[in-house]
C-alpha positions in Angstrom: 16.1 22.4 0.6 17.4 19.8 3.0 15.8 21.7 5.9 12.5 21.8 4.1 12.6 18.0 3.4 13.4 17.4 7.1 10.4 19.6 8.2 8.0 17.8 5.8 9.2 14.3 6.9 8.9 15.3 10.6 5.3 16.4 10.1 4.5 13.3 8.0 6.0 10.8 10.4 4.2 12.4 13.4 0.8 12.4 11.5 1.3 8.7 10.5 2.3 7.8 14.0 -0.8 9.4 15.5 -3.2 8.2 12.8 -1.8 4.7 13.2 -2.4 4.6 16.9 -6.0 5.9 16.5 -6.9 3.6 13.5 -9.2 0.7 13.9 -7.7 -1.6 11.2 -5.4 -4.4 12.0 -4.0 -4.8 8.4 -2.7 -1.8 6.5 -5.5 -0.4 4.2 -3.8 -1.2 0.9 -3.2 -4.9 1.7 -6.5 -5.4 3.7 -8.4 -5.1 0.4 -6.4 -7.9 -1.3 -7.8 -10.8 0.8 -11.3 -9.5 0.2 -10.9 -9.9 -3.5 -9.5 -13.4 -3.0 -12.4 -14.4 -0.8 -14.8 -14.0 -3.6 -12.7 -16.2 -5.9 -12.3 -18.8 -3.2 -16.0 -19.8 -3.5 -15.2 -21.6 -6.8 -12.4 -23.7 -5.3 -12.8 -27.2 -3.9 -10.6 -27.9 -0.9 -10.0 -31.5 0.4 -8.1 -32.1 3.7 -5.3 -34.6 3.4 -3.9 -34.3 6.9 -3.2 -31.9 9.7 -2.7 -28.5 8.0 -2.3 -30.2 4.7 -4.9 -29.5 2.0 -5.5 -30.3 -1.7 -7.4 -27.6 -3.6 -8.9 -28.2 -7.0 -9.5 -25.3 -9.4 -10.9 -26.5 -12.8 -8.3 -28.8 -14.3 -5.6 -27.7 -11.8 -4.8 -29.2 -8.4 -2.6 -27.5 -5.8 -1.1 -28.6 -2.5 -1.3 -26.2 0.5 0.4 -26.3 3.8 -1.3 -24.0 6.3 1.4 -24.5 9.0 4.3 -23.6 6.7 2.3 -20.9 4.8 3.2 -22.5 1.5 1.3 -23.0 -1.7 2.1 -25.1 -4.8 2.5 -22.3 -7.3 4.5 -20.2 -4.7 2.1 -17.2 -5.0 1.5 -17.2 -1.3 5.2 -17.5 -0.6 6.0 -14.5 -2.8 3.2 -12.1 -1.7 2.9 -13.2 1.9 -0.9 -12.9 1.5 -3.1 -16.0 1.1 -4.5 -16.4 -2.4 -8.0 -17.7 -3.2 -6.8 -21.4 -3.1 -5.3 -21.0 0.3 -8.4 -19.0 1.6 -10.7 -21.8 0.4 -8.7 -24.3 2.6 -8.6 -21.8 5.5 -12.4 -21.3 5.3 -13.0 -25.0 5.2 -10.8 -25.4 8.3 -13.0 -22.7 10.0 -10.2 -20.3 10.5 -9.7 -16.6 9.6 -7.7 -15.6 6.4 -6.5 -12.4 8.2 -4.5 -14.5 10.6 -2.5 -15.9 7.7 -1.4 -12.5 6.4 2.3 -11.8 7.1 2.9 -9.7 10.2 4.9 -7.2 8.0 1.5 -5.8 6.7 -0.1 -5.5 10.2 -0.5 -2.6 12.6 2.4 -3.3 15.0 4.9 -3.3 12.1 3.3 -0.1 10.7 3.7 1.6 14.0 7.3 0.4 14.4 8.1 2.0 11.0 7.2 5.5 12.3 8.4 4.9 15.9 11.8 6.6 15.4 11.7 10.3 16.1 12.9 13.0 13.7 14.2 15.6 16.2 13.9 19.3 15.6 17.2 21.1 14.6 18.0 24.5 16.1 18.5 27.5 13.8 21.8 29.2 13.0 21.5 31.5 15.9 21.9 28.5 18.3 24.9 26.9 16.6 28.1 26.5 18.6 30.8 28.8 17.4 34.2 27.3 16.7 37.7 28.8 16.3 38.2 27.4 12.8 37.4 29.0 9.5 33.8 28.9 8.3 33.1 26.5 5.5 31.9 28.5 2.5 29.6 27.1 -0.1 31.2 26.2 -3.5 31.1 28.9 -6.2 28.4 28.5 -8.8 29.2 29.6 -12.3 26.3 30.8 -14.5 26.6 29.4 -18.0 26.4 31.8 -20.9 23.3 31.9 -23.1 19.6 31.8 -22.6 18.4 29.7 -19.6 16.3 26.7 -20.5 12.7 26.8 -19.2 11.4 23.6 -20.6 12.9 20.1 -20.1 13.9 17.9 -23.1 11.2 15.3 -23.6 12.0 11.7 -24.1 12.2 10.0 -27.4 9.0 7.9 -26.9 7.2 10.4 -24.7 3.7 11.2 -25.9 3.1 15.0 -26.0 0.1 16.3 -23.9 -2.8 17.6 -26.0 -3.0 21.4 -26.2 -5.8 23.2 -24.4 -6.5 20.2 -22.2 -8.3 20.9 -18.9 -7.2 19.4 -15.6 -10.8 19.0 -14.6 -11.8 15.3 -15.1 -15.2 13.6 -15.0 -15.8 11.5 -11.8 -15.9 7.8 -12.6 -17.3 5.2 -10.2 -14.8 2.5 -9.2 -17.6 -0.1 -8.7 -19.7 0.1 -11.9 -17.3 2.1 -14.2 -20.0 4.7 -15.0 -19.3 8.4 -14.8 -21.1 11.1 -12.8 -20.9 9.5 -9.3 -18.4 7.9 -6.8 -18.5 4.4 -5.3 -19.4 6.0 -1.9 -22.7 7.2 -3.3 -23.5 3.9 -5.1 -26.8 2.4 -3.9 -26.3 -1.2 -5.0 -23.9 -3.8 -3.6 -20.2 -2.8 -3.7 -17.2 -5.0 -4.5 -15.6 -6.5 -1.4 -12.5 -4.3 -1.5 -14.5 -1.1 -2.0 -16.9 -2.1 0.8 -14.0 -2.5 3.1 -12.5 0.8 1.9 -15.9 2.5 2.7 -15.9 0.9 6.1 -12.5 2.4 6.8 -10.7 -1.0 6.4 -12.3 -2.6 9.4 -12.6 -6.4 9.0 -16.1 -7.7 9.7 
């Protein structure tokens, strides 16, 4: 089992390493879509510059203070997620800068490549093992319990049972309009920002 896990991880890390090098995105795909959603909401915010890198953003009855140099925001949402929210993006756009530059480096391509940079080296088989003079370590004995072997697991107390006779085949639902029968890739009208970026292979315009 451990050998199988090692083989799967070795293949997975190599594929991620090669795909990462050949990819055209600068922010990992999952987190590249989040700023696109916030950009749409940023249009309804009103930023006012108070000083160098200091901004005041009004949203309805609420007012927030933003520091673009320290990457801080009044409600601490930016501090916690490390991705600029719609209030911060409104100030960044007003300052004629790019929101992608304010995304934490942890979500960018160099850190992604550094994750899979360590190599999982192949392990030789038993025929190449070095023989020692000591006794071989035998596996522990496994005692088979009496009685009929259980084939089904015990379900949880609050687990909802699956309907009988249900099919695995599901109807395709569009992520953009919510209607069934087609995918967002075949949708002819305008896509939501995060879906448009996903269709464009997460390349920032």
